[in-house]
C-alpha positions as CSV (number, residue, x, y, z in Angstrom):
1,M,-0.2,43.3,70.7
2,A,-0.6,43.2,74.5
3,P,-4.1,43.4,76.0
4,F,-5.2,46.7,77.7
5,P,-4.6,46.8,81.5
6,E,-7.5,45.9,83.6
7,G,-10.1,48.7,83.8
8,V,-8.8,50.4,80.6
9,T,-11.5,50.2,78.0
10,R,-10.7,53.1,75.6
11,P,-7.6,54.2,73.6
12,I,-7.6,57.4,75.6
13,Q,-8.7,57.2,79.2
14,Y,-8.2,59.3,82.3
15,G,-7.6,57.5,85.6
16,P,-9.5,57.8,88.9
17,R,-6.9,60.1,90.6
18,L,-7.2,62.7,87.8
19,K,-11.0,62.6,87.9
20,A,-10.9,62.9,91.7
21,H,-8.6,65.9,91.4
22,V,-10.8,67.7,88.9
23,V,-14.0,67.1,90.9
24,Y,-12.1,68.2,94.1
25,L,-11.1,71.5,92.4
26,S,-14.5,72.0,91.0
27,Q,-16.9,71.0,93.8
28,Y,-14.7,71.5,97.0
29,Q,-12.3,74.3,96.1
30,L,-15.1,75.9,93.9
31,L,-12.8,76.8,90.9
32,P,-14.4,77.6,87.6
33,C,-13.7,75.3,84.6
34,A,-11.4,77.9,82.9
35,R,-9.1,78.0,86.0
36,I,-9.1,74.2,86.3
37,R,-8.1,73.9,82.7
38,E,-5.4,76.5,83.1
39,L,-4.0,74.7,86.2
40,L,-4.0,71.2,84.5
41,T,-2.3,72.6,81.4
42,S,0.4,74.4,83.3
43,Q,1.1,71.7,85.9
44,C,0.3,68.4,84.1
45,G,0.5,69.3,80.4
46,L,-3.1,68.1,80.0
47,A,-5.4,70.1,77.7
48,L,-8.9,69.0,78.9
49,S,-12.0,70.4,77.4
50,T,-14.8,71.9,79.4
51,G,-17.0,69.1,78.3
52,T,-14.5,66.5,79.7
53,L,-14.4,68.3,83.1
54,F,-18.2,68.4,83.2
55,A,-18.3,64.7,82.3
56,F,-16.1,63.9,85.4
57,N,-18.5,65.8,87.6
58,Q,-21.5,63.9,86.0
59,E,-19.8,60.6,86.7
60,A,-19.1,61.6,90.3
61,Y,-22.7,62.6,90.7
62,Q,-23.9,59.2,89.5
63,R,-21.4,57.4,91.7
64,V,-22.7,59.1,94.9
65,E,-26.3,58.0,94.3
66,S,-25.7,55.4,97.1
67,F,-24.7,58.2,99.4
68,A,-28.0,60.0,98.7
69,E,-29.9,56.9,99.5
70,W,-27.9,56.5,102.7
71,V,-27.8,60.0,104.2
72,I,-31.5,60.9,104.0
73,P,-32.7,58.0,106.2
74,A,-29.7,58.7,108.5
75,L,-30.8,62.3,109.0
76,R,-34.4,61.3,109.6
77,E,-33.3,59.2,112.5
78,A,-30.7,61.7,113.8
79,P,-31.4,63.2,117.3
80,T,-30.6,66.7,116.0
81,V,-31.3,68.2,112.5
82,H,-30.4,71.8,111.6
83,A,-32.7,73.2,108.9
84,D,-32.1,76.3,106.8
85,E,-32.6,77.6,103.3
86,T,-31.1,80.3,101.0
87,G,-31.7,81.7,97.5
88,M,-29.6,80.5,94.6
89,Q,-29.5,81.5,90.9
90,V,-30.0,78.9,88.2
91,G,-30.1,80.0,84.6
92,G,-30.7,83.6,85.8
93,K,-33.8,82.7,87.8
94,R,-34.4,82.5,91.5
95,Y,-34.4,79.1,93.1
96,W,-33.9,77.8,96.6
97,L,-31.3,75.7,98.3
98,H,-32.5,73.7,101.3
99,S,-30.3,72.1,103.9
100,A,-30.8,69.4,106.6
101,T,-27.5,68.9,108.5
102,N,-25.9,68.2,111.8
103,E,-22.4,67.8,113.2
104,A,-21.9,64.5,111.3
105,L,-24.1,64.7,108.2
106,T,-25.0,67.1,105.4
107,W,-27.7,67.1,102.8
108,L,-28.3,70.0,100.4
109,A,-31.0,70.0,97.8
110,P,-32.2,72.6,95.3
111,H,-35.8,73.3,94.6
112,P,-37.8,75.9,92.7
113,K,-39.8,76.7,95.8
114,R,-39.0,77.8,99.3
115,G,-41.8,76.5,101.6
116,Q,-43.3,73.3,102.8
117,E,-43.9,71.8,99.3
118,A,-40.1,71.9,98.7
119,M,-39.4,70.4,102.2
120,D,-41.8,67.6,101.7
121,A,-40.4,66.8,98.2
122,I,-36.8,66.7,99.6
123,G,-38.0,64.1,102.1
124,V,-36.0,64.8,105.4
125,L,-37.8,67.3,107.6
126,P,-41.3,65.6,107.5
127,F,-39.8,62.5,109.1
128,V,-37.6,64.1,111.8
129,R,-38.6,63.0,115.3
130,G,-35.7,64.5,117.2
131,V,-34.9,68.2,117.6
132,M,-35.3,70.4,114.6
133,V,-33.2,73.6,114.9
134,H,-34.2,76.6,112.8
135,D,-34.6,80.3,112.7
136,H,-38.4,80.5,113.4
137,W,-39.5,80.6,109.8
138,K,-43.1,79.6,110.0
139,P,-43.2,76.6,107.5
140,Y,-40.9,74.7,109.9
141,Y,-43.7,74.7,112.4
142,R,-45.8,72.7,110.1
143,Y,-44.0,69.6,111.3
144,P,-45.4,68.9,114.7
145,D,-43.9,65.5,115.3
146,C,-40.4,66.9,116.3
147,R,-39.2,69.1,119.1
148,H,-38.4,72.6,117.8
149,A,-35.4,74.6,119.0
150,L,-35.0,78.2,117.9
151,C,-31.6,79.8,116.9
152,N,-30.5,82.0,119.7
153,A,-27.8,83.7,117.6
154,H,-30.8,85.3,115.8
155,H,-32.3,86.4,119.1
156,L,-29.0,87.9,120.3
157,R,-28.8,90.0,117.1
158,E,-32.4,91.2,117.4
159,L,-31.9,92.0,121.1
160,T,-28.8,93.9,120.3
161,A,-30.7,96.0,117.7
162,A,-33.5,96.6,120.1
163,W,-31.0,97.9,122.7
164,E,-28.7,99.9,120.4
165,K,-31.3,101.4,118.0
166,D,-34.4,101.6,120.2
167,G,-32.9,102.0,123.6
168,Q,-34.8,99.0,125.1
169,A,-33.1,98.2,128.4
170,W,-34.9,94.9,128.8
171,A,-33.4,93.7,125.5
172,K,-29.9,94.3,126.9
173,S,-30.7,92.4,130.1
174,L,-32.2,89.5,128.2
175,H,-29.2,89.4,125.8
176,D,-26.8,89.1,128.7
177,L,-29.1,86.5,130.4
178,L,-29.1,84.2,127.3
179,L,-25.3,84.3,127.2
180,D,-25.1,83.4,130.9
181,M,-27.5,80.5,130.3
182,H,-25.4,79.3,127.4
183,H,-22.2,79.4,129.6
184,A,-24.1,77.6,132.4
185,V,-25.2,74.8,130.1
186,D,-21.7,74.4,128.7
187,A,-20.2,74.3,132.2
188,A,-22.8,71.6,133.2
189,G,-21.8,69.4,130.3
190,G,-24.7,70.0,127.9
191,N,-27.8,70.3,129.9
192,L,-29.1,71.4,133.3
193,S,-31.3,69.7,135.9
194,A,-35.0,70.6,136.0
195,D,-34.6,72.7,139.1
196,E,-31.7,74.7,137.7
197,A,-33.5,75.2,134.4
198,Q,-36.6,76.4,136.2
199,R,-34.5,79.1,138.1
200,W,-33.2,80.3,134.7
201,R,-36.7,80.4,133.3
202,A,-37.9,82.5,136.2
203,R,-35.2,85.1,135.4
204,Y,-36.1,84.9,131.7
205,R,-39.7,85.7,132.5
206,H,-38.7,88.5,134.8
207,C,-36.8,90.1,131.9
208,L,-39.8,89.8,129.6
209,A,-42.1,91.2,132.3
210,E,-39.8,94.3,132.5
211,G,-40.1,94.4,128.7
212,D,-43.9,94.5,129.0
213,A,-43.6,97.6,131.2
214,E,-41.0,99.3,129.1
215,C,-42.4,98.3,125.7
216,P,-46.2,98.0,126.1
217,P,-48.5,96.9,123.3
218,P,-50.0,99.6,121.2
219,A,-53.3,101.2,122.1
220,Q,-56.3,99.5,120.5
221,P,-57.6,101.3,117.4
222,P,-60.9,103.2,117.7
223,P,-64.1,101.3,116.9
224,G,-64.6,101.0,113.2
225,A,-61.0,101.4,112.3
226,R,-59.6,98.8,109.9
227,G,-56.5,96.7,110.5
228,R,-54.4,95.9,113.5
229,A,-52.6,98.5,115.6
230,K,-49.0,98.7,114.4
231,R,-46.3,97.1,116.7
232,T,-42.7,98.1,116.9
233,K,-40.0,95.6,116.0
234,A,-39.0,95.5,119.7
235,R,-42.6,94.6,120.7
236,N,-42.9,91.9,118.1
237,L,-39.7,90.4,119.3
238,L,-40.9,90.5,122.9
239,E,-44.2,88.8,122.1
240,R,-42.4,86.1,120.1
241,L,-40.0,85.4,122.9
242,Q,-43.0,85.1,125.3
243,A,-45.0,82.8,123.0
244,Y,-42.2,80.5,122.1
245,E,-40.4,80.3,125.5
246,D,-40.1,76.5,125.4
247,D,-38.4,76.5,122.0
248,V,-36.1,79.4,122.8
249,L,-34.9,77.7,126.0
250,R,-35.0,74.1,124.9
251,F,-31.2,74.0,125.1
252,L,-31.3,74.3,128.9
253,E,-32.5,70.7,129.5
254,D,-32.4,68.9,126.2
255,P,-28.9,67.8,125.2
256,A,-30.0,67.3,121.6
257,A,-30.9,71.0,121.3
258,P,-28.0,73.4,120.6
259,F,-27.9,77.1,121.5
260,T,-27.8,78.2,117.9
261,N,-28.4,77.1,114.3
262,N,-24.9,78.1,113.3
263,Q,-24.2,74.5,112.1
264,G,-26.9,74.8,109.5
265,E,-25.8,78.3,108.4
266,R,-22.2,77.1,108.0
267,D,-23.2,74.2,105.8
268,L,-25.0,76.6,103.5
269,R,-22.2,79.2,103.4
270,M,-20.1,77.6,100.7
271,T,-22.9,77.9,98.2
272,K,-22.7,81.6,98.5
273,V,-19.0,81.5,98.1
274,Q,-19.4,79.3,95.0
275,Q,-21.8,81.9,93.4
276,K,-19.4,84.7,94.2
277,I,-16.5,82.9,92.5
278,S,-18.2,81.2,89.6
279,G,-21.5,83.1,89.3
280,C,-24.9,81.3,89.0
281,F,-25.5,77.8,87.7
282,R,-26.3,77.8,84.0
283,A,-28.6,74.8,84.2
284,W,-30.5,72.8,86.7
285,E,-28.2,69.8,86.2
286,G,-25.2,71.8,87.4
287,A,-27.1,72.8,90.6
288,E,-28.0,69.2,91.3
289,I,-24.5,68.0,90.8
290,F,-23.1,70.7,93.1
291,C,-25.6,70.1,95.9
292,R,-25.1,66.3,95.9
293,M,-21.3,66.5,95.6
294,R,-21.1,69.2,98.3
295,S,-23.3,67.1,100.6
296,F,-21.0,64.0,100.1
297,L,-17.8,66.0,100.6
298,S,-19.0,67.9,103.6
299,T,-20.2,64.7,105.3
300,A,-16.8,63.0,104.5
301,V,-14.9,65.8,106.1
302,K,-17.2,65.8,109.2
303,Q,-16.5,62.1,109.5
304,G,-12.8,62.6,109.5
305,L,-12.1,61.6,105.9
306,A,-10.2,64.1,103.7
307,A,-12.3,65.4,100.7
308,H,-9.7,64.3,98.1
309,T,-9.4,60.9,99.7
310,A,-13.2,60.4,99.6
311,L,-13.2,61.3,95.9
312,E,-10.4,58.9,95.1
313,Q,-12.3,56.1,96.9
314,L,-15.4,57.1,95.0
315,F,-13.8,56.8,91.6
316,A,-12.1,53.6,92.6
317,G,-15.6,52.1,93.3
318,E,-15.0,51.9,97.1
319,V,-17.7,52.7,99.7
320,P,-16.4,55.1,102.4
321,D,-15.9,53.5,105.8
322,F,-18.2,56.0,107.5
323,M,-21.1,54.8,105.4
324,Q,-20.4,51.2,106.2
325,Q,-20.0,51.8,109.9
326,E,-23.2,53.9,110.2
327,A,-25.1,51.2,108.2
328,T,-23.8,48.6,110.6
329,V,-24.8,50.6,113.7
330,Q,-28.3,51.3,112.3
331,A,-28.8,47.6,111.4
332,A,-27.7,46.5,114.9
């Protein structure tokens, strides 16, 4: 009797390419187990159980432990980090998916809570010292050691609503001005000189001054009345844009500050697609597997490595080139 080939340790054993293909279909193409089983049966003549498919995903999750240990420090040191969060269903209960990403890296992590406790536990945002881009949710401002940049895509939508629904002319002017600023920064190669930025800031303040005249604060309540005077949505937006001018306009001079947080929102979008296709996660382990694998595959694609190729390298025991190169740069 001849010995088993190298690496074969069981009478029945599936190879790394099949495992990579299953995990690719499950975690990247987001197919449910039933559809993966049907595909493998019809195309490959393989009748794999749901438990076997899940075991492949478990193995992949364990193999990317080194990626998790690599990407978190890399994001902490990154010049730009996009932060966002969204709800997710696990076992029929509400949980939260948090993201810390940029154009080159992705890290997604589930947590039972939404706020600072979750962000601290995940371990990226408390250590960011570059630019943190977000949508002005207050817990992000509990990290004072970074430079905050607000998502102007959100501002543009709010200004459009203030103009179209409430007839606020200042909102239309500021909407157009923000877009002109964005085009000017792009034309200048990513940031403006201090003098140019100051001229744009003067126009920004002029728009807000017009807003103060058009949308004044509410009258003070009479003496003895309880509570604050109610403000309109347009007034709240105006006061927020005044108070956070530096963070709204950080993209003018800081090349690490983008105009929007669209990168962060794109990196979360596939989670919503997954839940539409396959429903909620039945157990916490499934949510953890999905988030870590999605982080690994998203990062690989951003680094120019095809998702399927990254998985084949993973199951072959190889470390992706982008992790080795980044580690070399950081060490240098």
